[in-house]
C-alpha positions as CSV (number, residue, x, y, z in Angstrom):
1,M,-20.1,4.6,106.1
2,T,-21.7,1.4,106.3
3,E,-25.3,1.6,104.3
4,P,-27.8,-1.6,104.5
5,I,-28.5,-4.1,102.8
6,R,-31.9,-3.9,100.8
7,F,-33.3,-6.2,98.4
8,Y,-37.2,-7.9,97.8
9,H,-37.9,-10.6,99.6
10,R,-41.6,-12.2,100.9
11,N,-43.2,-9.2,98.8
12,A,-41.9,-6.7,100.9
13,I,-38.6,-4.7,100.4
14,R,-35.9,-5.7,103.2
15,E,-33.4,-4.2,105.5
16,I,-30.1,-6.0,106.4
17,K,-27.9,-4.0,108.6
18,D,-26.0,-6.5,111.2
19,A,-25.3,-10.2,109.0
20,P,-21.4,-11.2,108.9
21,V,-20.1,-10.0,105.7
22,T,-19.7,-13.8,104.3
23,R,-22.7,-14.8,105.8
24,T,-24.8,-16.7,103.4
25,V,-28.4,-16.5,101.5
26,L,-29.1,-20.5,103.4
27,Q,-28.5,-19.1,106.7
28,Y,-30.2,-15.8,106.7
29,L,-32.7,-17.8,105.5
30,R,-33.2,-20.6,107.7
31,E,-31.9,-19.2,110.7
32,D,-33.2,-15.5,110.7
33,V,-36.2,-15.0,109.2
34,H,-37.6,-18.8,109.5
35,C,-37.8,-19.8,105.8
36,T,-36.6,-23.8,106.7
37,G,-38.3,-24.9,103.3
38,T,-35.2,-24.0,101.6
39,K,-32.9,-27.0,103.0
40,E,-29.2,-27.8,103.4
41,G,-27.2,-30.4,101.7
42,C,-23.9,-30.6,100.9
43,A,-23.0,-27.0,101.6
44,E,-21.3,-26.4,99.0
45,G,-23.3,-25.9,96.0
46,D,-23.6,-29.6,94.5
47,C,-26.9,-31.1,96.0
48,G,-29.4,-28.7,94.9
49,A,-31.2,-28.8,98.0
50,C,-31.2,-25.1,99.1
51,T,-32.0,-24.1,95.2
52,V,-33.6,-20.0,95.6
53,V,-34.5,-17.9,92.2
54,I,-32.7,-14.7,92.6
55,G,-35.0,-11.6,90.3
56,E,-32.7,-9.0,88.7
57,R,-34.0,-5.6,86.8
58,N,-33.2,-6.1,82.7
59,E,-32.2,-3.1,80.8
60,A,-35.9,-3.6,79.7
61,G,-37.3,-3.3,81.9
62,G,-37.9,-6.7,82.8
63,V,-37.0,-9.5,85.2
64,D,-34.5,-11.7,84.9
65,F,-34.5,-15.3,86.3
66,K,-32.3,-17.6,87.8
67,A,-32.1,-21.1,89.8
68,V,-28.7,-20.3,92.3
69,N,-27.4,-22.2,95.4
70,A,-28.7,-20.6,98.2
71,C,-25.7,-22.3,100.2
72,I,-22.9,-20.2,98.9
73,Q,-24.2,-17.4,98.2
74,F,-23.5,-14.2,100.7
75,V,-26.2,-12.1,101.6
76,P,-24.4,-8.7,100.5
77,T,-24.5,-9.8,97.2
78,L,-28.7,-9.6,97.7
79,D,-29.0,-6.1,97.7
80,G,-30.4,-4.0,94.9
81,K,-32.5,-8.3,93.8
82,A,-35.1,-10.2,94.4
83,L,-35.3,-13.1,96.4
84,F,-37.7,-16.3,96.2
85,T,-38.0,-18.9,97.9
86,V,-40.5,-22.4,97.4
87,E,-42.7,-19.9,100.5
88,D,-43.4,-17.7,97.5
89,L,-45.2,-20.2,95.6
90,R,-47.8,-20.8,97.9
91,Q,-51.3,-19.2,96.1
92,P,-52.9,-16.3,98.1
93,D,-55.7,-18.3,98.8
94,G,-53.5,-21.5,99.9
95,S,-53.1,-23.3,97.2
96,L,-50.3,-24.9,94.8
97,H,-48.5,-23.0,92.3
98,P,-49.1,-25.2,88.6
99,V,-45.2,-26.2,89.2
100,Q,-45.9,-27.9,92.8
101,E,-49.3,-29.8,92.4
102,A,-47.6,-31.7,88.6
103,M,-45.3,-32.9,92.0
104,V,-48.2,-33.9,93.4
105,E,-49.5,-35.3,90.4
106,C,-46.9,-37.1,89.3
107,H,-45.3,-38.1,92.5
108,G,-42.2,-36.5,92.3
109,S,-41.6,-36.3,96.2
110,Q,-40.8,-39.1,98.0
111,C,-38.9,-38.4,101.6
112,G,-39.7,-34.5,100.6
113,F,-36.4,-32.9,101.6
114,C,-34.7,-32.1,98.0
115,T,-37.9,-31.4,96.6
116,P,-37.8,-27.7,97.4
117,G,-35.3,-27.8,95.3
118,F,-36.9,-29.0,92.4
119,V,-39.2,-27.2,92.4
120,M,-37.4,-23.8,92.6
121,S,-35.7,-25.0,89.6
122,M,-38.4,-25.8,87.3
123,W,-40.6,-22.2,88.6
124,S,-37.4,-20.8,87.4
125,L,-37.8,-22.6,84.3
126,Y,-41.5,-22.0,84.4
127,E,-40.9,-18.5,84.7
128,K,-38.8,-18.2,81.7
129,H,-40.7,-19.7,79.1
130,G,-43.6,-17.2,79.9
131,H,-45.9,-19.6,81.4
132,E,-47.2,-17.2,83.5
133,H,-47.7,-13.9,81.7
134,S,-48.6,-13.9,78.5
135,C,-50.1,-16.3,76.1
136,A,-48.3,-15.1,73.4
137,N,-45.4,-15.9,75.1
138,K,-45.0,-19.0,76.2
139,T,-42.8,-21.8,74.9
140,V,-42.4,-25.4,75.7
141,P,-38.7,-26.8,76.4
142,S,-37.9,-30.2,75.8
143,R,-36.9,-32.8,78.3
144,D,-33.4,-32.5,77.2
145,E,-33.7,-28.9,78.7
146,I,-36.0,-30.1,81.0
147,S,-33.3,-32.4,82.0
148,N,-30.6,-30.2,81.5
149,A,-32.4,-26.9,83.8
150,L,-32.6,-29.7,86.7
151,T,-28.7,-31.5,86.7
152,G,-27.8,-29.0,89.3
153,N,-31.3,-31.6,91.7
154,L,-30.1,-34.8,93.1
155,C,-32.4,-36.7,94.5
156,R,-32.0,-40.8,96.2
157,C,-35.7,-41.0,96.2
158,T,-37.8,-41.3,92.6
159,G,-35.6,-42.2,89.7
160,Y,-36.1,-38.8,88.2
161,R,-38.4,-39.6,85.8
162,P,-41.3,-38.3,87.8
163,I,-39.5,-35.1,88.6
164,V,-39.2,-34.8,84.6
165,D,-42.7,-36.1,84.1
166,A,-43.7,-32.6,86.1
167,A,-41.6,-30.3,84.5
168,V,-43.8,-31.2,81.3
169,R,-47.0,-31.5,82.8
170,M,-46.8,-28.4,84.7
171,F,-46.6,-26.9,81.2
172,E,-50.0,-28.1,80.8
173,A,-52.0,-27.1,83.9
174,P,-53.8,-23.3,84.1
175,A,-51.9,-20.4,85.1
176,P,-51.6,-19.6,88.5
177,K,-54.4,-17.9,90.3
178,A,-51.7,-15.0,90.8
179,P,-48.7,-15.0,88.6
180,V,-46.0,-12.4,89.7
181,N,-46.4,-9.5,88.5
182,I,-42.9,-8.3,86.2
183,E,-43.8,-4.1,85.8
184,A,-44.8,-3.8,89.7
185,L,-41.5,-5.9,90.4
186,S,-39.1,-4.1,87.8
187,N,-40.3,-0.5,89.4
188,T,-39.7,-2.1,92.9
189,L,-36.6,-2.8,92.0
190,A,-36.1,-0.1,90.2
191,T,-35.7,1.7,93.5
192,L,-33.5,-0.5,94.9
193,E,-30.7,0.9,91.6
194,R,-27.9,2.6,93.8
195,K,-25.5,5.0,91.4
196,D,-22.8,5.2,92.9
197,T,-20.5,1.9,94.8
198,F,-22.0,0.2,98.0
199,H,-20.9,-0.2,100.9
200,Y,-21.5,-2.7,104.2
201,Q,-19.2,-3.1,106.8
202,H,-19.6,-5.8,109.9
203,A,-17.1,-6.3,112.7
204,G,-14.3,-4.8,110.9
205,Q,-14.2,-6.7,107.6
206,Q,-15.5,-4.3,104.2
207,F,-18.0,-5.6,101.3
208,D,-17.9,-2.7,98.6
209,A,-19.8,-3.6,95.3
210,P,-18.8,-0.3,93.3
211,R,-20.5,0.5,89.7
212,T,-17.4,0.8,87.4
213,V,-14.4,-0.2,86.6
214,E,-12.8,3.1,86.9
215,A,-13.6,2.3,90.8
216,L,-13.1,-1.6,91.3
217,A,-9.5,-0.7,89.4
218,K,-9.3,2.2,92.6
219,I,-9.9,0.4,95.4
220,K,-7.8,-2.8,94.3
221,E,-4.8,-0.4,93.7
222,A,-5.6,1.6,97.8
223,E,-5.2,-2.2,98.5
224,P,-4.4,-4.8,95.7
225,A,-5.2,-7.2,99.1
226,T,-8.9,-6.8,99.1
227,R,-10.5,-9.9,97.6
228,I,-12.5,-10.5,94.3
229,L,-16.1,-11.9,94.3
230,A,-18.2,-12.4,91.5
231,G,-20.6,-15.7,91.3
232,S,-19.4,-16.8,94.8
233,T,-19.0,-20.9,93.0
234,D,-15.6,-21.2,94.6
235,I,-15.3,-18.5,97.1
236,G,-18.2,-20.2,98.7
237,L,-16.4,-23.3,99.8
238,W,-13.7,-21.1,101.4
239,V,-16.6,-20.3,103.9
240,T,-18.2,-22.9,103.9
241,K,-15.6,-25.6,104.0
242,M,-12.5,-24.5,105.3
243,M,-13.5,-21.9,107.4
244,R,-11.6,-18.8,105.7
245,D,-11.1,-15.4,107.0
246,L,-12.1,-13.2,103.6
247,G,-11.0,-10.0,104.7
248,N,-12.5,-7.0,102.6
249,I,-14.5,-8.4,99.5
250,V,-15.0,-5.7,96.6
251,Y,-18.0,-7.4,94.0
252,V,-17.9,-7.0,90.4
253,G,-21.5,-8.3,89.9
254,Q,-23.2,-4.5,89.8
255,I,-20.4,-3.2,87.0
256,A,-22.7,-2.9,83.8
257,E,-19.0,-2.8,81.7
258,L,-18.1,-6.3,83.2
259,Q,-21.9,-7.7,81.7
260,K,-20.3,-6.4,77.9
261,L,-21.8,-9.3,75.5
262,E,-20.6,-8.2,71.7
263,T,-19.5,-9.4,68.5
264,N,-18.3,-8.0,65.6
265,D,-16.5,-9.7,62.8
266,D,-12.9,-10.4,64.6
267,W,-14.2,-10.9,67.8
268,I,-16.3,-12.3,70.5
269,E,-16.6,-10.2,73.5
270,I,-17.4,-11.4,76.7
271,G,-16.7,-9.0,79.9
272,A,-15.5,-10.8,82.9
273,G,-18.6,-10.7,84.5
274,V,-21.1,-12.1,82.7
275,S,-22.1,-15.6,83.8
276,V,-20.7,-18.7,82.6
277,E,-23.9,-20.3,81.3
278,K,-25.0,-16.9,79.2
279,A,-21.4,-16.1,77.7
280,Y,-20.6,-20.1,76.3
281,T,-24.4,-19.6,75.0
282,E,-22.7,-17.1,73.1
283,I,-20.3,-18.6,72.0
284,I,-21.9,-21.8,71.1
285,K,-24.0,-19.6,68.1
286,Q,-20.2,-19.7,66.1
287,Y,-19.0,-22.9,67.6
288,P,-21.7,-25.3,68.1
289,E,-18.7,-27.5,68.4
290,L,-18.8,-26.3,73.1
291,F,-22.5,-27.5,72.7
292,E,-22.1,-30.1,75.2
293,M,-18.9,-28.1,77.5
294,Q,-21.2,-26.1,78.5
295,Q,-23.8,-29.1,79.3
296,R,-21.1,-29.9,81.1
297,F,-19.1,-27.6,82.9
298,A,-21.4,-27.3,85.1
299,S,-25.1,-27.7,86.8
300,L,-27.4,-24.8,85.6
301,P,-27.7,-23.1,89.1
302,I,-23.5,-22.9,89.3
303,R,-23.6,-22.2,85.5
304,N,-26.2,-18.9,86.5
305,A,-24.2,-17.4,89.4
306,G,-20.4,-18.2,88.2
307,T,-18.7,-16.3,85.4
308,L,-16.4,-17.0,82.6
309,G,-14.1,-14.1,83.5
310,G,-13.6,-15.4,87.2
311,N,-13.0,-19.3,85.6
312,I,-10.3,-18.2,83.8
313,A,-8.8,-15.4,87.0
314,N,-8.8,-18.6,88.8
315,G,-6.2,-20.3,86.5
316,S,-7.1,-24.4,88.0
317,P,-5.6,-26.6,85.9
318,I,-8.5,-28.4,86.4
319,G,-10.6,-25.5,84.9
320,D,-13.2,-26.7,81.7
321,S,-13.5,-23.1,80.4
322,M,-9.6,-22.7,79.5
323,P,-8.6,-25.9,77.1
324,G,-11.4,-25.0,74.2
325,L,-10.4,-21.6,74.5
326,I,-7.1,-21.6,74.5
327,A,-7.7,-23.9,71.5
328,L,-9.6,-21.3,69.9
329,G,-6.9,-18.1,70.2
330,A,-9.0,-16.8,73.0
331,H,-7.3,-13.8,75.0
332,V,-8.0,-12.3,78.0
333,I,-7.5,-9.0,79.7
334,V,-5.9,-7.7,82.6
335,R,-6.1,-4.0,83.8
336,G,-4.2,-2.4,87.1
337,G,-5.0,0.8,87.8
338,E,-5.6,2.9,84.5
339,I,-3.5,0.2,82.4
340,E,-5.2,-2.8,80.1
341,R,-2.8,-5.2,78.9
342,E,-4.0,-8.0,76.3
343,M,-1.9,-11.6,76.0
344,P,-2.9,-14.5,74.5
345,L,-5.1,-16.7,76.8
346,E,-2.2,-19.9,77.4
347,D,0.4,-16.7,78.1
348,L,-1.7,-15.4,82.3
349,Y,-1.0,-19.0,83.4
350,L,3.2,-19.1,84.8
351,A,3.2,-22.4,86.7
352,Y,0.4,-23.6,89.1
353,Q,-1.6,-21.1,91.1
354,K,0.8,-18.4,89.9
355,K,-0.4,-16.1,86.9
356,D,0.7,-13.4,84.9
357,M,-0.7,-10.9,87.0
358,A,0.2,-8.3,89.5
359,E,-1.9,-8.7,93.3
360,H,-3.6,-5.2,92.5
361,E,-4.9,-6.3,88.1
362,F,-8.1,-8.8,87.4
363,V,-9.4,-10.0,84.6
364,V,-11.2,-7.4,83.2
365,G,-12.8,-9.6,79.6
366,L,-12.1,-12.2,77.5
367,K,-11.5,-12.1,73.6
368,V,-13.2,-14.6,71.5
369,P,-11.4,-15.0,67.8
370,S,-14.8,-14.4,65.0
371,R,-15.5,-17.6,63.1
372,T,-14.6,-15.8,59.9
373,G,-12.7,-16.0,57.2
374,V,-10.5,-18.4,56.6
375,R,-12.0,-19.6,60.3
376,K,-14.4,-20.6,58.2
377,N,-12.8,-23.6,58.1
378,L,-11.8,-24.0,61.8
379,Q,-11.9,-28.0,62.6
380,F,-12.4,-27.7,66.5
381,R,-13.5,-30.2,69.1
382,T,-13.5,-30.2,73.2
383,Y,-13.3,-33.5,75.3
384,K,-14.3,-33.7,78.8
385,L,-13.4,-36.6,81.1
386,S,-15.4,-37.5,84.0
387,K,-16.5,-40.9,86.3
388,R,-20.2,-39.3,85.5
389,F,-21.2,-37.2,83.1
390,D,-23.9,-34.0,85.0
391,S,-22.0,-32.3,87.7
392,D,-18.1,-33.6,88.0
393,I,-14.9,-32.3,87.9
394,S,-12.4,-33.3,84.7
395,A,-9.8,-36.1,84.5
396,V,-8.7,-34.8,81.3
397,C,-10.3,-31.9,78.6
398,A,-9.0,-31.8,75.9
399,A,-9.2,-29.3,73.5
400,F,-8.1,-29.9,69.3
401,S,-8.5,-26.7,66.2
402,F,-6.7,-26.5,63.2
403,I,-7.3,-24.4,59.9
404,A,-8.3,-26.7,57.3
405,D,-6.4,-26.4,53.9
406,G,-7.3,-28.7,52.1
407,N,-6.3,-31.5,53.5
408,L,-3.4,-29.7,55.3
409,I,-3.2,-28.1,58.4
410,R,-3.1,-25.4,59.4
411,E,-2.0,-23.5,62.7
412,P,-2.9,-26.2,64.6
413,R,-3.3,-25.6,69.0
414,I,-4.3,-28.2,71.5
415,A,-4.8,-27.9,75.0
416,F,-5.4,-29.8,78.3
417,G,-6.8,-30.1,81.2
418,G,-5.8,-31.5,83.9
419,M,-2.6,-33.1,81.7
420,A,-0.5,-30.9,83.9
421,A,-0.2,-27.5,87.1
422,T,-2.0,-25.7,85.0
423,S,-3.8,-25.9,81.8
424,K,-1.3,-26.1,78.7
425,R,-0.9,-26.5,75.0
426,A,0.7,-29.5,73.4
427,T,3.9,-27.9,71.1
428,H,5.6,-31.1,69.9
429,A,2.3,-32.3,69.5
430,E,1.2,-29.4,67.9
431,A,4.3,-29.6,65.7
432,V,4.2,-32.7,64.3
433,L,1.1,-31.3,63.2
434,R,2.2,-28.2,61.6
435,D,1.3,-27.9,57.5
436,A,1.1,-31.5,57.1
437,E,-1.3,-33.5,55.6
438,W,-4.3,-34.9,58.2
439,H,-3.6,-38.8,58.1
440,E,-4.6,-41.6,60.5
441,A,-0.2,-41.6,60.9
442,T,0.2,-38.1,61.4
443,A,-2.8,-38.3,64.2
444,Q,-0.8,-41.3,65.3
445,A,2.6,-38.8,65.1
446,A,0.4,-36.5,66.9
447,M,-0.6,-39.0,69.6
448,L,3.4,-40.3,70.6
449,A,4.3,-36.5,70.8
450,L,1.8,-36.1,73.9
451,G,4.5,-38.0,75.7
452,N,7.0,-35.2,75.5
453,D,4.0,-32.7,76.2
454,Y,2.7,-33.6,79.3
455,A,4.0,-36.0,82.5
456,P,0.5,-35.4,84.8
457,L,0.0,-36.9,88.3
458,S,-1.8,-39.8,90.0
459,D,-4.5,-38.7,92.2
460,M,-7.8,-39.8,93.3
461,R,-9.9,-39.0,89.7
462,A,-7.6,-40.9,87.4
463,T,-3.4,-42.6,87.4
464,S,-1.3,-40.8,84.8
465,N,-1.1,-43.3,82.8
466,Y,-4.7,-43.3,82.4
467,R,-4.6,-39.6,82.0
468,L,-1.7,-40.0,79.3
469,E,-3.9,-42.8,77.6
470,A,-6.5,-41.1,77.7
471,A,-5.6,-37.8,76.2
472,K,-3.6,-39.4,73.4
473,N,-6.9,-41.4,72.4
474,T,-9.2,-38.6,72.3
475,L,-5.9,-37.2,69.5
476,Y,-7.6,-39.8,67.9
477,R,-11.3,-39.4,68.0
478,F,-10.4,-35.9,66.7
479,W,-9.7,-37.6,64.0
480,L,-11.7,-40.1,63.3
481,E,-14.6,-36.9,63.4
482,T,-12.6,-34.9,61.1
483,R,-11.1,-36.8,59.2
484,P,-11.3,-35.8,55.0
485,N,-12.4,-38.6,54.0
486,N,-16.0,-40.9,55.8
487,P,-15.5,-38.3,59.4
488,L,-17.2,-40.5,61.6
489,P,-20.5,-38.6,63.1
490,K,-20.2,-38.0,67.4
491,S,-23.4,-40.0,67.1
492,A,-21.3,-43.2,66.5
493,L,-18.6,-42.1,69.0
494,D,-20.6,-41.1,72.4
495,V,-21.3,-43.8,74.5
496,R,-23.8,-42.4,75.7
497,A,-25.6,-42.8,72.0
498,V,-24.3,-45.9,71.5
499,A,-25.3,-47.7,74.7
500,A,-28.7,-46.0,73.9
501,A,-28.8,-47.6,70.4
502,C,-27.6,-50.6,72.2
503,A,-30.5,-50.6,74.8
504,P,-33.4,-53.0,74.5
505,V,-37.1,-51.9,73.7
506,G,-38.2,-50.4,77.0
507,A,-35.6,-51.1,79.1
């Protein structure tokens, strides 16, 4: 029996019974309830004009807010959540919220098309730092943190500086006259929680949101072709850009077991439903070398919505998570029916878009080795080469690691994305490095061996020759940063850092 979609929006609980399963949140806002502040720009999660904020009740009884792209999120995934748009920021007396007021004061808006999306990204940041509530919880983010929060929003007019200025100013302004009542919102969301699988149906297409892994396994076993939906950051484009019929859908965003995020002496264990942002934040506690990759993986709204398990299950040859995880020796866990299997992550990928998974199997989680014991001596780096620094697809993504035993190399692992039909280890280069002394001649020999590991394709992002030479250069950079004597700091090799240091004063 189908059930209505229930969520909190515009100070009330809304019920939807007749929307298509793949109707987007943006379509609902603009066409159904005429909240036209939210704009459509790219319809693929790139420009940020459609940014809204989703509120979800957490285990502590509070509410977590995250900015997402409304254009690629499906309405049934709102079930049990709260939806906030730019219309919700207006105060009861008609005055502007401090976030909006700061945009006005700092001249952060010109044509205005992108402004609502920027405002919602800023409001999410504002809520995260506690300025709506207790003064004791107030913190002020740095300009770098602000810039990171706005990576998913594009503007043709302002040059961004006035917008960043506004994001700084909003924390200096008096608190809003009517802040969000977190306790009341949490209580409201508690009334929307479901104990069993949520089943919604429209025009013969089904949408199921199970609450347990067992229920998910039964759905996939009964109908293996059922499409698994997590963050919708890829599948959403299948609808908005390719106009594909997805068939029946099973949504994994309500399964608590897939939100597991635990660290012990052996592993960092990450459930398949954990967002990319949360997963990287946890891994970085032990592997800070991944910090830049986290920032460049995608925009914050995409990292908020997308899951690490989904990125792994997708298996794109240009997926940015896999090379680093493979270099770290991560394992993936898949399940079909009642049977779970664990394997090294690189063994999951057999060929282009072909994985060692039966149709009824799905990714349950990921295990990344903890940096303990001899792994405290791990040398590890990742590098992403793309035309833009933020929100761009890699031409080459490289990852290198080995355990330093004095000057000797133990257990080398090299993995690349964008160089083959899958994320692939460089076995010939690894063989050159294994148990060798770490010096420049060794690095150069391994660079030559990469030619035996990869024969990359040419496409719109890069030629085959560029990819191979760039791959070799990343290995040489790894040598420069990790050589035993006088290793170079990242700032000495980073193009952006060097360019900033050489820029004229006031430029």
